[in-house]
PLY file of the C-alpha trace (Angstrom):
ply
format ascii 1.0
element vertex 117
property float x
property float y
property float z
element edge 116
property int vertex1
property int vertex2
end_header
28.70 41.76 181.07
30.27 43.46 177.75
32.64 46.21 177.65
33.28 48.22 174.52
36.32 50.88 174.42
36.72 52.25 171.33
39.52 54.81 169.69
40.46 56.65 167.17
38.23 59.32 166.13
39.81 62.42 165.58
39.42 65.66 163.09
40.33 65.30 160.17
40.11 67.16 156.69
37.67 66.10 153.64
39.49 63.26 151.99
41.32 62.05 153.83
41.25 58.94 156.31
40.76 57.23 160.17
40.75 54.01 161.90
38.50 53.62 164.17
38.93 50.67 166.84
36.82 48.58 169.52
37.70 46.33 172.25
35.81 43.73 173.32
35.97 41.86 177.15
34.09 40.61 179.23
31.39 37.53 178.40
31.82 37.99 174.43
30.69 34.04 173.99
26.95 34.70 173.51
27.99 38.01 170.68
26.89 37.34 167.31
27.62 40.20 165.60
30.05 43.86 165.96
29.77 46.70 164.18
29.46 50.66 164.23
26.88 53.57 164.12
26.92 56.59 164.39
24.63 59.89 165.47
25.02 62.96 164.62
23.54 66.54 166.02
20.10 66.28 165.88
19.72 63.14 164.06
18.80 60.15 165.03
21.12 56.76 165.28
21.53 55.01 162.14
23.58 52.32 160.80
27.61 52.54 159.74
28.90 48.37 159.38
27.84 45.52 161.44
30.05 42.02 160.96
29.00 38.61 162.31
31.13 36.34 164.03
31.42 34.11 161.05
32.46 36.89 159.03
29.28 38.39 156.89
28.82 42.49 156.82
26.77 44.67 155.99
27.47 48.65 155.61
24.89 51.21 155.17
24.24 52.29 151.36
25.83 55.31 151.83
28.88 54.55 153.17
29.79 50.58 151.70
32.50 52.65 148.65
34.19 54.32 151.60
34.28 52.89 154.22
35.26 49.05 155.98
34.87 47.24 158.61
36.46 44.71 160.16
37.31 42.16 162.59
40.14 40.09 164.61
38.71 37.12 166.41
41.71 36.68 168.79
42.31 40.33 169.58
38.12 40.32 170.13
38.35 44.22 168.29
36.55 45.75 165.12
37.78 47.63 162.91
36.69 51.02 160.90
38.63 52.16 157.93
37.26 55.00 156.65
38.51 56.96 153.70
38.11 59.18 151.64
35.97 61.67 154.32
32.86 64.34 154.10
32.33 67.17 156.43
28.62 64.88 156.74
30.39 62.12 158.19
30.91 64.25 161.62
29.31 62.31 164.29
30.09 60.50 167.39
30.62 56.60 165.84
29.20 54.20 168.39
30.51 51.12 168.45
28.20 47.66 168.68
28.51 44.49 170.28
24.55 42.03 169.56
24.14 39.51 171.89
21.81 36.03 170.65
21.06 34.18 174.79
19.57 36.27 175.62
19.24 38.54 173.55
20.22 41.84 174.30
23.01 45.34 173.06
25.73 46.84 174.60
27.39 50.61 174.04
30.65 51.48 173.69
31.04 54.81 175.24
31.36 56.76 171.58
34.33 58.03 169.75
34.10 61.50 168.60
34.74 62.13 164.21
34.51 65.21 162.85
35.79 66.05 159.07
36.49 69.71 158.87
39.40 71.76 156.75
0 1
1 2
2 3
3 4
4 5
5 6
6 7
7 8
8 9
9 10
10 11
11 12
12 13
13 14
14 15
15 16
16 17
17 18
18 19
19 20
20 21
21 22
22 23
23 24
24 25
25 26
26 27
27 28
28 29
29 30
30 31
31 32
32 33
33 34
34 35
35 36
36 37
37 38
38 39
39 40
40 41
41 42
42 43
43 44
44 45
45 46
46 47
47 48
48 49
49 50
50 51
51 52
52 53
53 54
54 55
55 56
56 57
57 58
58 59
59 60
60 61
61 62
62 63
63 64
64 65
65 66
66 67
67 68
68 69
69 70
70 71
71 72
72 73
73 74
74 75
75 76
76 77
77 78
78 79
79 80
80 81
81 82
82 83
83 84
84 85
85 86
86 87
87 88
88 89
89 90
90 91
91 92
92 93
93 94
94 95
95 96
96 97
97 98
98 99
99 100
100 101
101 102
102 103
103 104
104 105
105 106
106 107
107 108
108 109
109 110
110 111
111 112
112 113
113 114
114 115
115 116
């Protein structure tokens, strides 16, 4: 089992920044990628960014110029630095960990990000 705990969400004005953190614990040896998804009201959950254990990162096109996904392996933590936030970035952001053997995806409880003036 893997537990994921997110933090860092909140209310920010348009153009502002936030950094989300996700701490992973438990049986982490099979985890090969961690990342972030988000879900806005009335919309499907969508990929934000994923980083592999080798450090390769994939971003959603609409976010790659504003968001940075990074990881600290020593702390079992991934971060999402979000800059130039827009109202349409408002969503619940979920941390995700993908296990390879057996294949399985773990989710955090989510953290709310609200971009509003």
